[in-house]
N, C-alpha and C positions, 0 to 999 in steps of 0.2 A: 636258771638258777640253780645252784646247789647251797642246799640250805639244811645246817645240822638238826639231829632228831628236838636237842636242847633246845633250840633256837624256836623248836615250833609252838611249845608252851606261851612263851609273848609274845608271839602271832596271831594264836587263838585269844589273847586275851585282848589284843587290839582289834582284831575282828567283830569281838561280843561286843564291845564298845561302840563298833562302828553300827552294831546291827541296833543299840540299844538308841542312838542319836539319830537312826531312823525309827526309832518306834516299834520294832519287834523285839519278842522275847525268845532266847534260846534255850533249849530244854534237851539236857542228855537222858534219852533216855534205854531200858535195856528191847531189845527185840527182834522182828526178823526182818529189818528194813535197813539203809544204808543210811536215809533221810535226804533232809531239803526243807522247803520254803513252803508254808501254805497258811488260809485263814481260818481260823477258828471260829465260827463267830463273827465280831468287827476285829480280831486280834490278829496281828500280826508274829506268827511262829514259825522259828527256826527249830527244826528238829534234828540232834542228829545223834546217832546209835553211842552210846556210851562204851561200846566194848570193841569200837575201830582205833584205830591206830592213830598215831596224830597226826601223821599227812595227812590220814582220809579226812579226820575231822576238819582242817583246815580246807581241805579241797571243797568239802559239800558246802562249810558255811561261803568259802567263797565264793559259792557259784550261788550261792542262794542272796547272798549279799548285792552279787550282777543281776538278779532276776529283781529285786527290789530298789535296784538304783541307787549309784554310787556317784551320780554323772553334778548332784545339783551339791553336792557336799564338799569340804576340803578335807582329804584325807595325803597324809605323806606322800611323795612320786611314787618314793619306792614298794610304798605297800598298795599303793594302787597298778602298779607294775605289778606286783605278786599276786594281787586277786583278778586281773585278768590272766594271766599266766595259770595258774593256778585252778580258775575255773573252765578253763575250755580241758584239762586234763580230765577234770571229775567224768 
């Protein structure tokens, strides 16, 4: 699926909304890491390197959502397909 750079901003916002529905916090931090899903005390946290490009941010967020489990909530079919595709690219 070909996605324009500008579309990634909207996709990231939609993915953040899904993360929120799943009870996860999304944090953009600086550092020498790519990011992913983790548990911090009993909180679900998805940490993403703020210096990564938009496509990489979307890929990391997709992989984290897939790890969290998005099967039990409604997601637009096109966005669900995108999550599957991007998570596999990570």
